[in-house]
Steps between C-alpha positions, in 0.01 A plus 500: 500500500658221296837404648564253219755654265550351157866555429775275371868474578752358257775373729850415376731332750866509399810343654809682372864402539690725739780563246267700275254623763594869483484521120168312500353724772598813308345358181179407685464843663604717204385295200282193550244620753454835318462307171235277659307803625540671161289228338202672664376164624613534860408776744777436753801284577647390833837335540558298817804310620418144609655452842511119495849376418501267199704178501615580147647830619449831326248763596126474442251775418129521432382766257125559505329683216141611562245485219126560484379174348591169340437636151767766546741237626420280199570799278840543668582134429396536135656840426796556732618201705733336246679826417544607863617157616748473213697804618565343840587166344759664273661696782497240777476161326566210734539730802143497631192289546153654475148376550178684450165483677172683464324617814149632548469762772202418717513784751720758665465603863 
């Protein structure tokens, strides 16, 4: 049995100002995450609260979108990323910081 799983996670870590947290959370849950999944390029999404307190304040979250391969992720970047990022920038400009990482899942136990 091969325990090596080839799966990729597109991780977006976001620090959001407390003043707009509730509106942002509602938008993430009801609009953005469903829109990401609707691209057909991700099979699942997990949203986690980061429990380390940031010096800059605010609240930090990690949203992890699972995809089958790097080609599908590249297709997301080419076809969907600009449009989906733009919506958040319009709504919450200057109120958050985000950084993105790509992870390769090696195994699950």
